[in-house]
Residue, then its C-alpha position, 0 to 999 in steps of 0.5 A: m151741874p158742877s164743872v171740871h176745870v183742868v190745869g195742865s199740859l198740852n202736847a202734840d204726840q208723835v207716835m211710832e210703832v216699833p218691834a221693840c224699843p231701842r237699846a243704847g246705841e241701837t237703831v230700830l225701824g218703826s212704822g205707823m208714824r202719826i201726830s195727834a193731840g195729847g198731853k196729860g192735861g189735854n187728854q184728861a180734859a177730853a176724857a172729862a168732856r166725853g164723860g159728860a162733864r162741862t169741861t174747861m182747859v187751862g194751859a199753854t201752847g206755842a203759836d205753831a201748827h201743833g198748837r192749832l192741832v191741840r186746840r182744834a182737838l180739844a174743841e172737837a172733844g167739847v172742851e172750852t179752850a178760852s183759857v189756853r194761852t198762846v206763847p209766841d216764842v216757844h214751841t208747843g209741848v211735844a211727846m215722842v211715843l214709841v209703842e211696842p207690840g201689845g201696847d206698852n210704850r216709852i214716852v219722852i217729853a219736850s215741855g215747850a209752852n207747858s213750862r211757861l204756864t204761870e200762877e196768873d194763868a191759873e188764877a184767870g182760868l179758875a176765876a169761874v170755879e164754884p163750890g162742888d166743881i172739880v179741879l183736875l191737875q197733873l205734874e207736867v206743868p210747873a209744881p208752883v202752878v199746880n200748888h197755886a191752882a189747888r189752893l185757889a180751888r179749895s178756897r172756893g169750895a172745889t174738890t181737887v184731884l191730882n194725878a201725880a204723873p210723872a212720878p214726883a221727885d219730892l213732896s213739894c207736890p203732892a204735899p200732905g193735906s194739899h189735895d182731896v183726891l190723888v190718882v196714881n198708877d203703881p210705879e207712881a204710888r211706889a214713888v210717893a210711898g218711898l218719899l213718905g217712907i211707907p213700906t211698899d207691900s201689897p197695893e191694898e196696904r199701900v193705898v191705905a197708908l198713902a190715904q192716911e199720910l196724905d189725908a186724901l182719897v187715893v186711887c191707884t190704877m194697876g193695869e190688868q189688875g184693875a184699880y184700888a181706892a181708899g179714903s183717909g178715915r181709919g177702918e174704911p174698906v179698900l175698894h177694888v174695881p177689875a180692869f175691863p177685858a180688852d186686847a191692848v193695842d196702845t196704852t198711851a192714854a189709858g191712865d188719862t182716860f181713867t182719870g178724866y172719866l173719874a173726875a166727870a163722874l164725881a162732878g156728876g154726883a156719882d158714888l165712888p164705886d160707880a165712878l171707879a167702874g165707869a172709869s175702868t171701863a173707859a180706860g179699857l176701851s181706850v187701849t183698844r185704839s191707837g193714839g192719845m186723845t183720839s183713843i178716848p171713848a165717848l160716853r155712849e160707848v162706855c154706857e154700852a160697854r158697861a151694859a154688855h160687860p158690867l164691872t162690880t166694885t167690891a169692898e175689901v175690909 
């Protein structure tokens, strides 16, 4: 069965619940301080593994307690960590996460060891990539590494999935024609559309235009509105999957859960409508729990939730 290989960031998330995020010059009292493993790369690797895929992680941490925390959490999730390099002279990436009532969050990241990930790390970590594998990428590590990993993956017959998050500032990544699948949330989709000069009207029109301009399958998550997907072929229908009904506690890892589960489903040979429904269900379950990696549900939970509350992916012509 094909594998999922994740090249990306690893962070220690320092999470605090606040009544409201502070404004300039304001101090607020928070509660519920906790430190857990995270980072977009780490979260998506954990989600892919919990989604049933054989998963490897290519990344970097510092030689510190946070790095040991992240490695342990990945191993517990079933992720192979032999290609996670320890960088001795820099701290593990850290994300400061403020969570408001209702689950909305604000995140600030100190990249640390993530900024030291190299093209050589990607080459070594992707040495075992085979045709049919999925290589999953994000933008919390240097763009040259992301681009190099994508070229390597496609040269070996793998499918590249780029989660363009954080929102890119230019088209060095994602460059048109450089990735097979692009996953974005609504603000990220608007940012990429702006770089391409695409009018940002309805989400359906936006995913179609992005798919054609980037020559990729584009999936855009829209929170409570679910997700939209469109292929690059003209005249293809836009797919829509509703959001899984859930009372949100913390949305920190919802997008990562969606992306990791989507990658696992595609690696397992699922068709796109089914993969979208499973990813949406997994993301919905994740927001009912606090934390990053710790909030990602197991495949058994997702299967039970899908049986109890099935989501139907529809085609909109």
